[in-house]
RODO-2510 file (C-alpha; in nm, 4 decimals, decimal comma):
residues 485
     n   res          X          Y          Z
     1     m    -0,0121     0,0193     0,0387
     2     k     0,2513     0,2159    -0,0189
     3     n     0,2912     0,2816    -0,3736
     4     f    -0,0450     0,4208    -0,4493
     5     s    -0,0037     0,7069    -0,7281
     6     h    -0,1144     1,0296    -0,6090
     7     d    -0,0632     1,3738    -0,8028
     8     i     0,0192     1,7061    -0,6811
     9     a    -0,1273     1,9345    -0,9314
    10     p     0,1222     2,1872    -1,1094
    11     g     0,1083     2,5642    -0,9560
    12     d     0,2747     2,8500    -0,7750
    13     g     0,2215     2,6395    -0,3970
    14     l     0,5219     2,5690    -0,1800
    15     s     0,7606     2,3329    -0,2756
    16     r     0,7505     2,0006    -0,0841
    17     r     1,0999     2,0205    -0,0535
    18     t     1,1013     2,3206     0,1575
    19     v     0,7596     2,2339     0,3517
    20     l     0,7186     1,8624     0,3846
    21     g     1,0924     1,8269     0,3900
    22     g     1,1834     2,0840     0,6460
    23     m     0,8660     2,0926     0,9260
    24     a     1,1287     2,2367     1,2127
    25     g     1,1188     2,4974     1,3765
    26     s     0,7451     2,5968     1,3665
    27     a     0,4828     2,6446     1,5835
    28     f     0,4474     2,3799     1,9122
    29     l     0,1504     2,1270     1,8496
    30     c    -0,1286     2,1625     2,1360
    31     a    -0,4126     2,0280     2,2411
    32     l    -0,7636     2,1609     2,1052
    33     p    -0,9475     2,3811     2,3325
    34     l    -1,3105     2,2354     2,4488
    35     a    -1,5963     2,4106     2,3089
    36     a    -1,9172     2,3107     2,5509
    37     s    -2,1600     2,3813     2,7705
    38     a    -2,4135     2,1761     2,9238
    39     k    -2,7982     2,3594     2,9690
    40     a    -2,9473     2,0735     3,1262
    41     s    -2,7564     1,7450     3,2843
    42     n    -2,9141     1,4989     3,0126
    43     v    -2,8518     1,7837     2,7103
    44     r    -2,5281     1,8636     2,6224
    45     e    -2,5737     2,2275     2,3990
    46     f    -2,3369     2,3985     2,1345
    47     s    -2,3171     2,6445     1,9105
    48     l    -2,1067     2,6448     1,6016
    49     k    -2,0835     2,9231     1,3119
    50     a    -1,9590     2,8723     0,9613
    51     q    -1,7440     3,1654     0,8775
    52     p    -1,4531     3,3387     0,6974
    53     g    -1,1383     3,3811     0,9031
    54     t    -0,7713     3,3225     0,9077
    55     a    -0,5325     3,1191     1,0589
    56     t    -0,1731     3,1027     1,1198
    57     i    -0,0909     2,7971     0,9589
    58     l     0,2996     2,8363     0,8561
    59     g     0,3944     3,0987     1,1258
    60     g     0,7281     3,2526     1,1033
    61     k     0,7671     3,5208     0,8057
    62     w     0,4400     3,3896     0,6364
    63     a     0,1259     3,5828     0,6695
    64     d    -0,2031     3,4452     0,8085
    65     t    -0,3627     3,2315     0,5688
    66     k    -0,7572     3,3028     0,4835
    67     v    -0,9426     3,0366     0,5613
    68     w    -1,3251     2,8941     0,6036
    69     n    -1,3907     2,7675     0,9885
    70     y    -1,6179     2,6962     1,2557
    71     s    -1,6438     2,9792     1,5710
    72     g    -1,3231     3,0736     1,4620
    73     q    -1,0969     2,7777     1,5305
    74     t    -0,9344     2,5700     1,2400
    75     p    -0,9709     2,3332     1,2870
    76     g    -1,3238     2,3457     1,4631
    77     p    -1,3879     2,3651     1,7898
    78     v    -1,3591     1,9797     1,9473
    79     l    -1,7369     1,8719     2,0855
    80     r    -1,6973     1,6220     2,3715
    81     v    -1,9863     1,4544     2,4638
    82     t    -2,0223     1,1131     2,6784
    83     q    -2,1739     0,7795     2,5221
    84     g    -2,5464     0,8054     2,5515
    85     d    -2,5748     1,1836     2,6193
    86     r    -2,8194     1,3972     2,3811
    87     v    -2,6862     1,6756     2,1940
    88     r    -2,7922     1,9921     2,0193
    89     i    -2,5890     2,2002     1,8220
    90     h    -2,7175     2,5053     1,6646
    91     v    -2,5377     2,5873     1,3802
    92     e    -2,5265     2,9260     1,2080
    93     n    -2,3868     3,0078     0,8482
    94     g    -2,2178     3,2572     0,8315
    95     l    -2,0555     3,2001     0,4437
    96     d    -2,1943     3,3413     0,1167
    97     q    -2,2967     3,0168     0,0113
    98     p    -2,5638     2,7274     0,1399
    99     t    -2,3884     2,4734     0,3837
   100     t    -2,4866     2,1776     0,6146
   101     i    -2,2865     1,9732     0,8704
   102     h    -2,2506     1,6059     0,8293
   103     w    -2,1487     1,4049     1,1504
   104     h    -1,9108     1,1898     0,9882
   105     g    -1,9398     0,7917     1,1579
   106     l    -2,2458     0,8628     1,3858
   107     r    -2,5329     0,6654     1,3656
   108     i    -2,8035     0,9443     1,4043
   109     p    -3,1623     0,9592     1,2629
   110     i    -3,1399     1,0745     0,8746
   111     n    -3,2898     1,3866     0,9054
   112     m    -2,9973     1,4667     1,1408
   113     d    -2,7220     1,3591     0,8724
   114     g    -2,6635     1,6942     0,6603
   115     v    -2,7046     1,5684     0,3435
   116     p    -2,8584     1,8650     0,1114
   117     d    -3,1737     1,7153    -0,0113
   118     i    -3,1891     1,3847     0,1331
   119     s    -3,1799     1,5031     0,5078
   120     q    -3,2606     1,8911     0,5302
   121     a    -3,2381     2,1806     0,3281
   122     p    -2,9343     2,3381     0,2818
   123     i    -2,8575     2,6197     0,5555
   124     q    -2,8678     2,9301     0,3573
   125     p    -2,6279     3,2114     0,4414
   126     g    -2,7263     3,3994     0,7587
   127     e    -3,0000     3,1200     0,8436
   128     t    -2,9112     2,8728     1,1479
   129     f    -3,0062     2,5058     1,1841
   130     t    -3,0143     2,3099     1,4833
   131     y    -2,8980     1,9252     1,4824
   132     e    -2,9938     1,7125     1,8023
   133     f    -2,9709     1,3538     1,8489
   134     v    -2,8187     1,0980     2,1343
   135     v    -2,4899     0,9540     2,0652
   136     p    -2,5125     0,5834     2,0689
   137     d    -2,1817     0,5017     2,0407
   138     a    -1,8568     0,6071     2,1839
   139     g    -1,5337     0,7047     1,9700
   140     t    -1,3439     0,9552     1,7897
   141     f    -1,5642     1,1139     1,4933
   142     w    -1,5660     1,4490     1,2850
   143     y    -1,7803     1,6926     1,1653
   144     h    -1,7705     1,8767     0,8140
   145     p    -1,9932     1,9936     0,5280
   146     h    -2,1467     1,8263     0,2745
   147     v    -2,2618     2,1259     0,0530
   148     n    -1,9994     2,2177    -0,2269
   149     t    -1,7900     1,9589     0,0140
   150     s    -1,4603     1,9853    -0,1837
   151     e    -1,4280     2,3457    -0,1513
   152     q    -1,5208     2,4313     0,1858
   153     i    -1,3314     2,1210     0,3605
   154     a    -1,0447     2,2569     0,1582
   155     r    -1,0665     2,5925     0,2965
   156     g    -1,0923     2,4556     0,6677
   157     l    -1,4325     2,3624     0,7525
   158     n    -1,3573     2,0539     0,9836
   159     g    -1,3998     1,9572     1,3354
   160     i    -1,3629     1,6709     1,5733
   161     l    -1,6393     1,5334     1,7928
   162     i    -1,5260     1,2972     2,0657
   163     v    -1,7656     1,0359     2,2639
   164     e    -1,6193     0,9571     2,5821
   165     e    -1,6498     0,5929     2,6942
   166     k    -1,8159     0,5638     3,0256
   167     s    -1,5317     0,3248     3,1124
   168     p    -1,2294     0,5253     2,9753
   169     p    -0,8932     0,3448     2,9341
   170     t    -0,6120     0,3943     3,1832
   171     v    -0,3715     0,6359     3,0697
   172     d    -0,1478     0,9459     3,1861
   173     r    -0,3140     1,1871     2,9357
   174     e    -0,5193     1,1786     2,5927
   175     e    -0,4052     1,4041     2,2641
   176     l    -0,5759     1,4359     1,9397
   177     w    -0,3818     1,4721     1,6001
   178     v    -0,6293     1,6249     1,3089
   179     i    -0,4231     1,5769     1,0082
   180     d    -0,4862     1,7738     0,6892
   181     d    -0,3029     1,8994     0,4182
   182     w    -0,3316     2,2221     0,2398
   183     r    -0,2614     2,3459    -0,1356
   184     l    -0,1081     2,7112    -0,0651
   185     n     0,0672     2,9809    -0,2860
   186     q     0,4204     3,1268    -0,2113
   187     d     0,2263     3,4121     0,0045
   188     a     0,0422     3,1167     0,2171
   189     t    -0,2877     3,2068     0,0660
   190     i    -0,5001     2,9157    -0,0560
   191     q    -0,5012     2,8314    -0,4114
   192     e    -0,8150     2,8525    -0,5913
   193     n    -0,8355     2,6252    -0,8334
   194     f    -1,0938     2,3992    -0,6420
   195     g    -1,2748     2,1454    -0,8826
   196     h    -0,9667     2,1143    -1,1223
   197     g    -0,9895     1,8649    -1,3640
   198     m    -0,6764     1,6719    -1,3078
   199     d    -0,7848     1,6357    -0,9443
   200     i    -1,1121     1,4898    -1,0278
   201     s    -0,9660     1,3043    -1,2631
   202     h    -0,6662     1,1203    -1,0735
   203     g    -0,5903     1,0947    -0,7256
   204     g    -0,7903     1,4418    -0,5805
   205     r    -0,7288     1,7973    -0,4767
   206     q    -0,3496     1,6965    -0,2530
   207     g    -0,1782     2,0030    -0,0853
   208     n     0,1902     2,1050    -0,0636
   209     l     0,1583     2,1378     0,3308
   210     v     0,0500     1,8842     0,5747
   211     t    -0,0582     2,0423     0,9216
   212     i    -0,1220     1,8708     1,2706
   213     n    -0,4438     2,0602     1,4546
   214     g    -0,4202     2,3168     1,1848
   215     k    -0,0188     2,3921     1,2083
   216     v     0,2942     2,2682     1,0415
   217     p     0,4236     2,0412     1,3321
   218     d     0,7419     2,0597     1,4673
   219     i     0,7825     1,8289     1,8265
   220     f     0,5408     1,6510     2,0073
   221     s     0,6589     1,6137     2,3747
   222     v     0,6709     1,3025     2,5978
   223     r     0,7782     1,1798     2,8950
   224     s     0,9475     0,8456     2,9602
   225     g     0,7295     0,5571     3,1291
   226     e     0,3769     0,7651     3,0154
   227     r     0,1085     0,5881     2,8818
   228     i    -0,0616     0,8000     2,5971
   229     r    -0,4184     0,7585     2,4496
   230     l    -0,3753     0,9121     2,0750
   231     r    -0,6577     0,9976     1,8644
   232     l    -0,6153     1,0566     1,4688
   233     a    -0,8120     1,1720     1,2026
   234     n    -0,7530     1,2370     0,8569
   235     v    -0,9427     1,5287     0,7407
   236     a    -0,7988     1,5770     0,4277
   237     n    -0,9378     1,6014     0,0846
   238     a    -0,7414     1,3517    -0,0642
   239     r    -0,4130     1,2542     0,0760
   240     l    -0,3434     0,9257     0,2382
   241     f    -0,1393     0,8782     0,5528
   242     g     0,0953     0,5903     0,6220
   243     l     0,2756     0,6530     0,9698
   244     r     0,5486     0,4778     1,1249
   245     f     0,6136     0,5363     1,4860
   246     e     0,9944     0,5085     1,4800
   247     g     1,1172     0,3458     1,8258
   248     h     0,7481     0,2657     1,9169
   249     e     0,4851    -0,0150     1,9086
   250     p     0,1311     0,1658     1,9126
   251     q    -0,1459    -0,0303     1,9785
   252     v    -0,4436     0,0485     1,7917
   253     i    -0,7420     0,0090     2,0379
   254     a    -1,0407     0,1819     1,7786
   255     i    -1,1082     0,2314     1,4426
   256     d    -1,3265     0,4873     1,2876
   257     g    -1,4482     0,5331     1,6484
   258     h    -1,5312     0,1614     1,7782
   259     p    -1,3121    -0,0803     1,9449
   260     v    -1,1007    -0,3634     1,8196
   261     l    -0,8805    -0,5838     1,9858
   262     p    -0,5598    -0,4273     2,1071
   263     h    -0,3001    -0,4880     1,8083
   264     v     0,0019    -0,3510     1,6197
   265     p    -0,0701    -0,2356     1,2681
   266     q     0,0348    -0,4423     1,0193
   267     n     0,4073    -0,4049     0,9243
   268     g     0,4309    -0,1574     1,2010
   269     q     0,2331     0,1218     0,9552
   270     l    -0,0890     0,3245     1,0373
   271     i    -0,2588     0,3692     0,7714
   272     l    -0,5205     0,6570     0,7255
   273     a    -0,7365     0,7092     0,4232
   274     p    -0,9442     1,0437     0,4278
   275     g    -1,2425     1,0231     0,6861
   276     q    -1,0820     0,7884     0,8660
   277     r    -0,9703     0,7665     1,2219
   278     v    -0,7787     0,5369     1,4341
   279     d    -0,6897     0,5639     1,8488
   280     i    -0,3768     0,4434     1,9570
   281     i    -0,2092     0,3703     2,2896
   282     l     0,1193     0,4911     2,2892
   283     d     0,3474     0,3521     2,5335
   284     c     0,6592     0,5839     2,5742
   285     t     0,9418     0,3489     2,6703
   286     a     1,2671     0,5295     2,5354
   287     k     1,5413     0,7089     2,7531
   288     p     1,4825     1,0537     2,8716
   289     g     1,6556     1,3084     2,6561
   290     t     1,6153     1,1048     2,3379
   291     a     1,3963     1,1615     1,9894
   292     f     1,2273     0,9779     1,7278
   293     k     1,0248     1,0429     1,4138
   294     v     0,6998     0,9697     1,2948
   295     m     0,7140     0,9152     0,9407
   296     d     0,4869     0,9169     0,6772
   297     e     0,5639     0,6547     0,4042
   298     i     0,2398     0,6116     0,2319
   299     y     0,4229     0,7253    -0,0697
   300     a     0,7580     0,5551    -0,0597
   301     d     0,9342     0,7858    -0,3388
   302     q     0,8706     1,0828    -0,0989
   303     a     0,8614     0,9407     0,2899
   304     y     0,8686     1,2514     0,5028
   305     a     0,9102     1,3142     0,9147
   306     l     0,5773     1,4131     1,0048
   307     i     0,6706     1,5109     1,3567
   308     d     0,9258     1,3929     1,6361
   309     i     0,8635     1,2679     1,9297
   310     a     1,0995     1,4648     2,1908
   311     y     1,1285     1,3160     2,5624
   312     s     1,1784     1,5371     2,8233
   313     k     1,4808     1,5086     3,0579
   314     d     1,2974     1,4387     3,3436
   315     k     1,2777     1,1368     3,5202
   316     p     1,0652     0,8957     3,3939
   317     v     0,6852     0,8791     3,5329
   318     r     0,7231     0,5178     3,6316
   319     t     0,9815     0,2558     3,6025
   320     k     0,7601    -0,0044     3,5147
   321     l     0,5219     0,0626     3,2389
   322     l     0,1190    -0,0052     3,2825
   323     g     0,0174    -0,3608     3,2368
   324     k    -0,1714    -0,5001     2,9246
   325     i    -0,4036    -0,2757     2,7218
   326     k    -0,7532    -0,3945     2,7882
   327     p    -0,9636    -0,3732     2,5086
   328     l    -1,2591    -0,0806     2,4864
   329     a    -1,6292    -0,1908     2,5463
   330     d    -1,7867    -0,3002     2,2539
   331     n    -2,0366    -0,0079     2,1015
   332     p    -2,4121    -0,1540     2,0489
   333     l    -2,3956    -0,2449     1,6944
   334     s    -2,6245    -0,5119     1,5310
   335     e    -2,3780    -0,7926     1,4226
   336     p    -2,4230    -0,9283     1,0721
   337     n    -2,5718    -1,2725     1,0310
   338     l    -2,3677    -1,4455     0,7948
   339     a    -2,4512    -1,7602     0,8484
   340     d    -2,7931    -1,6619     0,7573
   341     p    -2,9210    -1,8252     0,4221
   342     n    -3,1189    -1,5059     0,3655
   343     r    -2,8944    -1,2707     0,4026
   344     n    -2,8521    -1,0083     0,0998
   345     k    -2,5363    -1,0367    -0,1180
   346     y    -2,4901    -0,7511    -0,3408
   347     e    -2,2001    -0,6283    -0,5895
   348     v    -2,0392    -0,2943    -0,6275
   349     i    -1,8285    -0,2251    -0,9138
   350     i    -1,6079     0,1309    -0,9340
   351     d    -1,4913     0,2452    -1,2561
   352     g    -1,3824     0,5201    -1,4111
   353     g    -1,0784     0,7996    -1,3788
   354     a    -0,7551     0,8800    -1,5422
   355     m    -0,5989     0,5486    -1,7555
   356     g    -0,9004     0,3823    -1,6614
   357     s    -1,1559     0,1374    -1,9278
   358     m    -1,4916     0,2818    -1,8573
   359     q    -1,6506     0,3604    -2,1914
   360     g    -1,9645     0,5043    -2,0593
   361     a    -2,2115     0,5280    -1,7632
   362     d    -2,5677     0,6447    -1,6920
   363     f    -2,5622     1,0191    -1,6203
   364     k    -2,9129     1,1985    -1,5309
   365     g    -3,0808     0,8487    -1,7050
   366     q    -2,8920     0,8886    -2,0241
   367     y    -2,6082     0,6367    -2,1064
   368     l    -2,3066     0,8814    -2,2132
   369     t    -1,9976     0,7832    -2,3349
   370     i    -1,6884     0,8715    -2,1483
   371     n    -1,6208     1,1902    -2,3757
   372     e    -1,9663     1,3137    -2,3006
   373     l    -1,9436     1,2522    -1,9379
   374     i    -1,6169     1,4567    -1,9538
   375     k    -1,8081     1,7581    -2,0928
   376     h    -2,0118     1,7107    -1,7958
   377     r    -1,7087     1,6751    -1,5594
   378     r    -1,8293     1,3354    -1,4523
   379     i    -1,5586     1,0683    -1,5049
   380     w    -1,6574     0,8182    -1,2082
   381     a    -1,8963     0,5608    -1,1674
   382     i    -2,0626     0,2951    -0,9285
   383     n    -2,2284     0,0157    -1,0774
   384     g    -2,2550     0,1748    -1,4128
   385     v    -2,4155     0,5523    -1,2911
   386     a    -2,2310     0,8707    -1,2428
   387     a    -2,3945     1,0663    -0,9972
   388     d    -2,5705     1,4030    -1,0478
   389     t    -2,7168     1,4866    -0,7105
   390     t    -2,7716     1,3468    -0,3792
   391     a    -3,1323     1,2801    -0,4548
   392     m    -3,0824     1,0127    -0,6763
   393     a    -3,2479     0,6790    -0,7452
   394     p    -3,1088     0,4381    -0,4568
   395     m    -2,8403     0,1670    -0,5772
   396     y    -2,9842    -0,1301    -0,3741
   397     t    -3,2926    -0,0801    -0,1585
   398     v    -3,2437    -0,3264     0,1812
   399     k    -3,5073    -0,4550     0,4508
   400     r    -3,4503    -0,2735     0,7726
   401     g    -3,3289    -0,5363     0,9699
   402     s    -3,1163    -0,7265     0,7042
   403     t    -2,7703    -0,8732     0,6947
   404     n    -2,6227    -0,7244     0,3700
   405     v    -2,2812    -0,8338     0,2675
   406     f    -2,1425    -0,6167    -0,0243
   407     s    -1,8696    -0,7207    -0,2680
   408     i    -1,6853    -0,3930    -0,3722
   409     k    -1,4261    -0,4239    -0,6622
   410     n    -1,2231    -0,1040    -0,7445
   411     d    -1,1556    -0,1447    -1,1370
   412     t    -0,9130     0,2011    -1,1254
   413     v    -0,5894     0,2587    -1,0883
   414     f    -0,6572     0,4588    -0,7579
   415     p    -0,7176     0,3805    -0,4620
   416     h    -1,0624     0,4769    -0,3094
   417     p    -1,1785     0,5135     0,0815
   418     m    -1,5480     0,4338     0,0542
   419     h    -1,7804     0,5945     0,3410
   420     l    -2,1368     0,4418     0,4298
   421     h    -2,3685     0,7134     0,6016
   422     g    -2,5885     0,6037     0,8913
   423     h    -2,4279     0,2814     0,9763
   424     a    -2,0917     0,1043     1,0784
   425     f    -1,9999    -0,2215     0,8937
   426     r    -1,7495    -0,4982     0,9406
   427     i    -1,4611    -0,5320     0,7111
   428     l    -1,4499    -0,8923     0,6202
   429     s    -1,1932    -0,9177     0,3479
   430     i    -0,9510    -0,6529     0,1526
   431     n    -0,8214    -0,8114    -0,1828
   432     g    -0,9398    -1,1696    -0,1028
   433     q    -0,7283    -1,1888     0,2269
   434     a    -0,9752    -1,2417     0,5677
   435     e    -0,9275    -0,9244     0,7742
   436     l    -0,7580    -1,0632     1,1078
   437     y    -1,0036    -0,8497     1,3483
   438     r    -1,2837    -0,7815     1,1266
   439     p    -1,2680    -0,4417     1,2447
   440     w    -1,6056    -0,2346     1,2215
   441     a    -1,5820     0,0497     0,9991
   442     d    -1,7593     0,3483     0,8197
   443     t    -1,4815     0,3743     0,5675
   444     v    -1,3262     0,1072     0,3974
   445     l    -1,0286     0,1572     0,1799
   446     l    -1,0189    -0,0081    -0,1407
   447     p    -0,6198    -0,0506    -0,3128
   448     p    -0,5792     0,0032    -0,6475
   449     q    -0,7533    -0,2386    -0,8721
   450     g    -0,8773    -0,4562    -0,5561
   451     s    -1,1770    -0,5344    -0,3459
   452     a    -1,3145    -0,5624    -0,0164
   453     k    -1,6081    -0,7167     0,1571
   454     i    -1,8123    -0,5572     0,4065
   455     a    -2,0798    -0,6700     0,6195
   456     f    -2,3549    -0,5060     0,7979
   457     v    -2,7018    -0,4946     0,9601
   458     a    -2,9225    -0,2136     0,7802
   459     d    -3,0860    -0,1287     1,1196
   460     n    -3,1035     0,2755     1,0556
   461     p    -3,4016     0,3903     0,8009
   462     g    -3,3405     0,6389     0,5452
   463     d    -3,1758     0,7107     0,1817
   464     w    -2,7783     0,6809     0,3085
   465     l    -2,5005     0,7945     0,0831
   466     f    -2,2142     0,5730     0,0176
   467     h    -1,9259     0,7586    -0,1719
   468     c    -1,5730     0,7481    -0,2222
   469     h    -1,4050     1,0175     0,0622
   470     i    -1,1735     1,1264    -0,2075
   471     l    -1,4000     1,4492    -0,2478
   472     e    -1,3072     1,5532    -0,5806
   473     h    -1,4049     1,1935    -0,6858
   474     v    -1,7312     1,2683    -0,5259
   475     d    -1,7373     1,5475    -0,7608
   476     g    -1,6605     1,3595    -1,0744
   477     g    -1,9782     1,1340    -1,0012
   478     m    -1,8553     0,8452    -0,7186
   479     l    -2,1636     0,8713    -0,5119
   480     s    -2,4393     0,6135    -0,4804
   481     v    -2,7715     0,5934    -0,2116
   482     i    -2,8439     0,2583    -0,0333
   483     r    -3,1819     0,2744     0,0859
   484     v    -3,2914     0,1154     0,3883
   485     r    -3,6740     0,0734     0,4834
***
């Protein structure tokens, strides 16, 4: 998976050599602030405003960057609640275009999912919409727009929602890394080439600057002997990350918010595709005063140091590490019955893109050749349909409560993180190889020319999006609907 192809569009942006290759000397990584106040014991109430603003992304000699953000923060405020809480979130639109908020990974009612024309009408400039729902699952989730998504997220509209377990793991502290990339010009302004044809047809809008919590990362300070829970979220439009913690063996304890049997990631590389989240336990076993790199090696020919783990010279927190890492308590998910002879089996074929073999697809109810599709800026299809709008006929209609097995084939030369709204699914296999831990997830990464098999119980009624989370691929037609009724 290290050799995923990708494209950085040409332009006047900051060079990878000067930015991705030399991240030292920037602002220190710090924890995100909380944004909360409870109006009642059983209701957690928040307010968010989507608005233009500025962010000190590069610092130093560079000017602040004009961004769009939530309530003046880039990334947006961390919303922290407890499993089972009812949350009420008032969202004001201070932009000059419509927006919504999708609560990525949360299994909530369809009318709170934030998808225009399916869940709600878009929030118009100057309007306010209130989202209210109960959070059934503990874990790391995030929020982002679902209107003009590729541009609004690329300008900085995203934030994290943490749902705490009622019995969290024993750690010395918890940290959050919101990992993003930006496509900037030499003056630190955002390149305005949103929806570039090369991005749509190739690997999506990938930037020339990687940030953690909205800033170019420098060091992550730790003490010898401590145990850290580290929540990681990839909120980038298109970039994949393959993180290797030199000198350490992080243990994965949750994927996309859901508990998994603690384990060291395969080949020691923690892979995060757009939309995915991973929680790890990091035991700091090295000596005081030492330092190690966290390498991003997803693209083997362009590996770089994302951040340095720097041990303080203070005496160790403890000389004997905390005991064995215990699994988190399961979330209340319905287990698919794979032995049920009446389970539904479906095939999903992803086609299109540059260097692909797709000859044409259905668009707005009419078959168009690939050359005709390109005129409509469509170059991707799911099961032969290039999407025009979210309000589309369902790809499949399934009965509420049924077990459904989806065999997904990626007939393209690009990776695709496929995200399902409103549900979590078991990842059964990748490229025909059984997944050892069969993790619960809401996003599954399909390798180029690869495949995946997932299974879920359709227990949340509504029309749910199933789409690639490389956002420019959605612009190019890679979106479908699964109806549960």
